[in-house]
N, C-alpha and C positions, 0 to 999 in steps of 0.2 A: 429479259424483262417480261413480266407476266401481264395478264389482261388488265390488271389494276394500275399498271405503269410502274410497279416496284421492281427494282433490279434484284435479281437473284443469280447465284452462281450454280453451274451444274445442269444436269439434265432433268432434275425434278425440283419441286418446291422444297424449301428447308423444312426440317422436322420441328425445329424450335428457333424462335427469335429472342428467347429470354436473355436478359442481361445477367452478368455474373453476380452471385450472392457474395456477401462478405466472407462467408465460410469458404467458398470456392476460391476467392482471392487469397485468403490465408493459406490454403493448400497449394496454390500456385507458387507462393513465396517459398514454401517448404520444398516444393519440387525443384525450383530453380537453385536453391541451396544445395540440394542433393546432387544436381547435375554439376555444379561447381566442384563439389567434393570428389566427383568422379573424373575431374580434369577434362571436361568436354568443351572447354573454351580455350582457345590458344592465347598465349601471352602476347602483349603488344610487340615485343621484340620479334617474335616469330612472324606475326602478321606483317610487320614492316619488311622482314627478309623475303617473304613470299612475294610481296608487291615489287620489291626491287628485282627479284629473280625473273618475274614475268616481264618486267621492263627490259631486262637484258636479253631475254629470249626473243622478244619482239624485234629488237635491233638486229639480232643475228638473222632472223627470218627475212626481214626486209632487205638486208644486204645480200642474202642468198638469192632472192627473187631478182634483184638488180643484176647480179652476176650471170644468172641464167638468161636474162633478157639480152645482155650484151653478147653472150655466146650465141644467141639466136639471131644476131645481126641488128639489134636495136641500138640506137645511140644512148648515151648515158642519161640524158634527160628523160627520154621515153621509158627507159628501164626503171628509173626511179619512180616515175609517175604511175607505173603499173601497180605498185603497192602490194601489200599483203597485210593480213591481220591475224592476231592470236586471240582466240576466244577461250573462255573457261566454261566448264559445265560440271555436272555432278554435284557432290556435297559442297564443294568450294563455291560454286555459283549460287547454290541454294542458300548458302550462309549457315550451314550446319556442320562444317568441318571442325575437327578438333586438332589438338597439338600433335604434330608428327605425321599427319595424314598426307597422302599424295594429292597432287592437283591434276585433274583431267583437263587437257587443253586441246584445242583444235587450230591447226594452221590452215588458213584459207588463202589460196593463191589464184592468179588469173589463168586464162586458158592456155597460155604458151608454156606453162611450167608442168611438165609431165610428172606423173607419180614416180617414175623411175628416178627422176632427179631428187625427189624427196628422200629416197632410200640410198642414194649414192653421194651426190655432192653435198647435200645438207648434213648427212651423217658424217662425212669427212670434215666438214667445218666444225661440227660439234665435238668430234674426237680431238681436234687440234686445240680446243678450248680447255685450259687447265682446270677450270671449275667444273667441267663435266666428267663424271665417272660412271662406272657400271652401265654403260650404254649398250643396249641390245635392241635389235629391230626384228619385228615379226611381220613379214610381208605376206605370208600365206594364210593369215587369219581372215575371218569374215570381215572384220574391221581392222585393217593393218595399222600397226602402231610402233612408235619408237619409245622405249622406256629408258629413263636415265635419272641420274642424280645430279642436279645442277645447283651448285653453291649450297649444298646441304639440303636441298628440297627435292623430294621425289616427284618426277613429272612423267605423265603419260601423254604423248603427243600424237594426235591423229592428223590426217591430211584430207582436204577437200579441194578439188580443182573445179572452179566455176567456169561457166561459158562466157564470162565477162572479160573485156579487154583490160579493165582496171578494177581494182578493189578499193572502193571509197571508204573513208574512215567511218562514215555514218551507215554503213551497210547493215540492213536489218535481216537477220537470218530467217525470221519468221515469214518473210515474203516468199510465197510459193513459187514465184518466177525464178528464184535462185536454183530451183530443182530442175529446170528445163535444160535438156541437152547435156546432161552430165552422167557419168557412169554410176553404176550401182554402189560401188564402194564409197564414192563421194557422198551419195545420198545417205548411206548408213552412217558415215562419219559425221555428217551434219545433224543427224537425228538427235544425238546427245544434247547438243546446244539448243535445238529447236524444242525438244521436250522440256528441258529445264526452264527455258524462258516462258513456255506456255503454262507450266505449273504455276509460276509466280504471277502470271496474269489471271489465273482462274481461282486463286484463293482470296477470300475477302479481307483477311488480316494477316499480313506476312509475318510480323514479329511473333504473334501467337502461334502461327503455323510452325515457325522455326523452333520455338521452345518445345512444343508438343512433339515435333519430329525428332529432336535430339533425344527426348525421353524414349520414344519408340525404338530408335536405333540402338540405344544403350541396352534396353530390355532385350531386343532380338539377339544382340551379341552375347549378352550374359546367358541367355537361354539356349544358345547354340543353334539358332535358326537364321543366321545372317550369312547367306552365301548363295548367290544366283547360280554359280557354276556347279554346285553340288545338289541343286534341285530345291533349295529353299528360296527365300526372297533376297534380292540385292537392294542396294540403297535406293535406286529409282523406284522400285516396286513399293517399298515402305513409304516413300514420299507420296506416291500416288494414292495409297490407302489413306494416309493422314489428310491429304488434300481433299479427298472426298468427304471426310468427316467435317472438315472446316466449312465445306459448302453446305452441309446439312445442319450445322450449328454455327452460323456466321458470327454470332456475337459472343460465343463462349470463350472463356479464358482457358489457358493451357491445361490446367488440372482437369477441368470438365471435358475438354477435348480428348484427353487421354482416357478418361473413364468411359466416354461414349464410344471411343475407338474399339475398346474391347467388347462393349455391350453390342455394338452393331455387328462386328465380324464374328462374334460368338454365335450370332443368330443368322448369319448370311447363308443363303442357299446356293452353294457352289454347284454347278459351274456358271451361275448367272454372273455376267461380267461386271466389273467395277469400271465406270466411265466418268470422266470429268466433263466431257462435252459430247456432242453428237459426232459420229464418225463421218468424216468427209471423204468422198470418193472422187478425186479430181483426175482428170485426164491430162496429165502433163507430158505424156509421150516418153516417160522413162521406164515404163513396164513394171513399176513397183506394185506389188499386191498389197491390198488393204485387208486388215483382219475382218473376216466375214464368214462365220460358221455356216451360213446358209449356202454360200457359193463355194467355199473351200472345205472339202472333207477333213483335211488335217486340222483345221481350226476347230472343228466340231469335237475333236478328241481332247482338246485342252481342258485340264481339270480345274484350274484356278485362274481364269483369265482376268488380268488387270491391264487395261488397255491404255497405251500412251496417247496423249491428247493432240499430238502434232501429226500432220500428214507426212508419210503414210502411217496410219494407225497400226500398231503392232501389239502383240501380247508380250508383255515384259516378263511373264512367268511361264513360258513354254517348257522350261526344264522341270517344272514341278511334277512329281510322280505320286502314285498312290501312297507310298511310304512317307514321303516328306509332307504331303497334304495331311495325312493322319496326325503327324506330330504337330503341324501348325495349328490344326483344329484344337488339339489338346492344350496348346499354349494359349490360344485365345480364351478357352474356358477358364484356365487358371488365372489369366490376366483379368478376366471379368470378375472372378471371385475376389481376388486380392484388391482390386480397385474399389469393389463394393465395400470391403472392410475399411479401406482408406476413407471413402466417403462418409462412413459412419463414425470415423474417429477411432476405430479399433486397431488400426495398423498404420505403419509409416511407409514412406516410399521405398525405403531399403528392401522391404519385403517383396516388392515387385521385381527388384533387380537381383534376387538371390541367384547364384550361379546354377547352371544345369547340373543335374545328378546323372549325366550321361553314363559315366563309368561305374555307376551303382545300379543302373536301371535294368540291364540285360544279363542273362545268364551266359550267353555266348556272343562273341565278337569275331569279326573278320578283321585281320590285321594286314595292311598293305604297306610294304616297305619299298621305298624308291631309292636307288643307289646309282652313283656315277663317280668317276675318278677325279673330277675337277669341280670347283664351285660353279663355274659358268655352265658346264655340261649338266650339272645337277639342277641348276635353276631352270634351264630349258626343259629338261626331262621331267622335273616335278610339275612344271606348268602344263606340259602336254598330258601327263598321266592324270593330273587333277581335273583337267578339262574333260577327260573321258570317263572319270570315275562314276559319274551319274549313270553311265550306260551299263554299269554292273548291277544297278539296283533293279531294273525290270527283270533281269535274269534270275536274281535272287527271289524276287516276288513270285516268279513262276514255279519256284522249287516247292515241292510238297512239304507241308507242315511249317513253312516260313510265312508268317503273316505280313511282316514289314521288315525292311532293312533301312535303318536310319544312319546316315553318315554323320560323323563329327566334323564340323567345319574347321577345327583347329588341327594343324599338323605339328609334329614334334621332330625337330631337326638336330642332328649331331654329326660329329666328325669321327670316323673310325680309322685307326691305323692298324693294318693287318701285317703281321710278320710271317712271311712264308719261307719255308725251307724247300729249295728247288734243286733237283738232281739233274746233272748234265754229264755228258760223256766227254772225257778228255782225249787228246790226240793219241794217247797210248792205248785207248780202248777201255780205260777204267772209268769209274764213276766219281764225280765230284759233287759235293753239296755246298750250297751257300745260302745265306739268309738275306732276304730283301724285305723292304717295307713298302706297302701299297696304301696310299691314302684314299679313303672312300668317304664321300659326302652322302649322308643318308637322311631321309625324312620318312615319317610314318603317318598313315591315316588309319582310322578305325571306323568300322560300321557295326552298329549294334543290331542283333537279330531278335526280333520279337516272334517267338515261336507259337504255333497253334497245335498243341499236342492232344491227341485223343486220350480220354481218361483211361488209365490202366494199360495203354498200348505201348509197344516198343518199336516205333517206326525208325527207319533208316533215312536220314536226310542227306542226300548227295548234292553237294555244291559244285561238283566237278564241271557239269555242263556250263553253268554260269561263269565260273572262273576261267575255264578254257576259252570260251568265246571272248571274254573281256581281255584276256592275255593276248590272244591273237590280234585283236583290234588294236591294242596298245603297241605291240611290237611291230605292227605294219605301218610304221611312221618313217617317212623319208629322212627326217632329221636325226634318227637314232644312230648312236655310235656304239662301238663294241663294249665300252665300259658301262653303258646304260642298261640297268637290270631292275627287275622288280621281283619281290617274293610275296606270296599271299598265303596266309595260314589262319586257322581258327584258333581261338584262345578263350578259355573260360574266364569268368569274372574274377575268380580267385587267383588266376595266373596273369592278370594284367600287370605290365611293368610299372615300377614305382613312379616313373617320370610322368605318367598321365594324371597323377593326383597332385593337388595343391601342395607346394613346398617339397615335392618329390618324395612324399611319405605315404605309403599305402595304409589305409585305416586298419586298425587291429580288428580282426574278425572275432565275433562273439563265439565263445566256446559252446559247442553243442555236443551232446552225447550221440554218437553216430555208430551204428552197428557196422563193423568191418565186413566187407564182402570181397571175396577174391574170385575173379572171373576164371572160368576154365581155361587152362593153357597159360595162365600167368604164373610162372614158376616162382617169381620173387615178389611176395606181397609188399615189400618195402620199395618197390620200383618207383612209386609215385613220389617218394621223398626226394628223388633226384630230378624232379621236374624243374625245368629252367636251365639245366646244364646243356651246353652245346659243344659238340666236338665238330670241328670243321673237317669236312670230307671233300677232297678233290683228287680222286684217284690216288696217285702215290705222293701227293703233296700234302703235308700237314701244315697247319697254321696255328698261330697264337695271336689273338686279337686284344688290343687295348682300346678303351673308349675315351673320347675327349668331347664332352658336350659343348655345343655352340649356343643353342638357344631353344626355348620351347615356348610357343606362343601362349600367352595368358598364364603360363605356369612357370614362374622364374626359378622354382626350386628343383628343376630337373636334374637328375643324377646321370643321365646319359642312356643311350640305347644299348641293349645287349646285341652283340653281333649275331646276325642270322646268315643262313646260307643264301648264296646268290643263285639265280636261275639264269640259264643261258638257253634261249630258244634254239640256237644253232647246235649246241651240244645235244639237246634233246632229240633233234632230228638225226644227228649222226649216230646216236645210240638206240634208234627206234627198234632195231632188230636184236638188241641184246637180251640176255636171259632175264626172266622175270621171277619175282618171288612167288611163293605159293598163293599168298593173299596179302593185300595191303592192309596194314593195321587200321583200325577205326577208333573213333573217340566215343566214349560212352559216359552218360550220366549214371553214376553208380547208385545214388540214393536221392530220392526227391526231397528229402529233408535238408539236403545241402545243395550248394551251387557247384559242386566239384565235378570236373570232367576228368576221366581217367582212361588211359589206353587199355584196350583189350586186344592183345596180339592174337590173331587167328593162326597160331602156330602150335607146334608140339610143345609139351610141357617140360622138356629137358632143360636143365640150367645152362645158361650161356657161359662160354669160356671167359669172355670179357664183356662188360656192359658198354653199349654204344648208344648215344642219345642223339636225336635230331629234333630241334625245336622243342625240347622238353619231353620228347617221346622216345621211349626205349626201343631201339631197333631189334628185330628178332635175330637170334643167333643163327648164322649161316656159315660159320667158320668151317673151312674144308670143303664146302659145297660149291662155292663160286670164287672167281678170282677177285683181286683187289678192285678192279674196275667196276665190279658189280655195284658197290656202294654208291658210285656216282650215278649210275642208272637208277638205283633205288631212290636216291635223293630226288631226282627229277620226277620220278613217278609219284613220289609223295607230294611233291610240289603241285601236281595236278589232281591229286585225289583228296577231296575234302568230304569224307563220309562221316556224318555224325550219327552214331548208333545210340538212339535215345532210349534209355531204360526207365 
């Protein structure tokens, strides 16, 4: 409330109190129609199923708490009275979820129910339920969680143990006293619900907020900037940004809120923080730190602080890097320009939601492939690698002549069956060969590299330090099994696989007149025609791979991944002292008039006896100089050498 007694929301006075014009209301109807066409509203049947599923989950949780109480020596009446509650948060609680999205839930239990019981006895109860499938638990995360599919609904379930003897039905999670005398993981688990409820209290018009937020979430996903784990913004951060716009324009309709959203954040001076309310620093005895760049040096380093409104205040965008911030700024500028044209009646809302041109934007990409032998192992391995992928970006940013590294938030998944011919010794001392099939689950992420090349110079860009550091960090995971592997390789725009494009079809390149140039030592000028061929090398084992696509997020026309070589950190260590080639091949841009990358082997010019390719790169001829095991060592060295020789 200000000095004149008028109520306002947020830390400042509103920018405008103007009521919607007839034109803005007309644009809002068009916006709502566009959102419906994009299937952003769940059908009534699905809504009823979600409510029914949440009810069943609540019954299970309460019965579980009762059983734990009896095991602790409580009588049946006291065990029942102890109670428990299941809360929702995230997009479902905000009312902006769509069809098929998961539900973020929180189980709140009394003090006698340990967290260990949550991940043992409750997990066992859920596993016995025939409606529960794909159940996994992640206990070692900052916010431990149970993931499952319950009755056809995807559910993420967190746990908070309060210091209360009983959990009443009317429990208000925004009451700060609930945070007293509980562990840090319970505080963090409660934070999701507390933040969501606080947002709904701090916006002046909830229906308008929801419509405008649906629009922004759709825009962010279409433009490839919706991912907290990869350094963009997640759902809660986009909600906080839109909530602040609602505070600044409390009477605006959704179409005007969206337009002001882009106008404000196009001009925002980061790292000035976005705040919905004043930051409270309470002394509740739980040792939780509140975001404070003056007191905490780490907070001062945050590039795009968007602060949560519930105690303890946190920066929801601490993962944002220089690279991802640069792309976010560009998208705010584009959004401001497009909505400006919509305001003038020169464009439709579909123009705002045009898909990102990520796979047309860069000349060079980094391709990260994640592999495991089973679906469950792959799901865990992919989750771990994806959570670490943002740590590769700072290393790439530090590399000379790389301005930014932009990750694509969509992954591409397939199922590869490899046929291997394996040689074994028989009892008589002879050799026997047999063929076996190995099933591999694979997914691929891409990062686009924005280069900063001096005019007329030919710099060498070495990605090896960044990739080596990232690989070591990823492989140093306690949950890693032998079948879990990753590969990293650079790929030019012209050599991107078909499955990254809509309908699985690569756009036809425009014909250009290009002067052919053959680098010194490249004996076969037609070698680049063989780009994309892969011959599997694994010492004396030969392989033949077939590909069976499973799915590709946002691109239903996927044709499947090409099999690539796997990397084994253990094998690399075993062969560390093996023979090395004269020089590792490098990748070069042959002509600035094209986007084409070509190998220039730093080898002699004698023609090879037989061509051998790795990841589309022709390996140098070393027949007669090294034994068969050399190629395995060379493959691993190539895995760690990412030198781009830019001409």
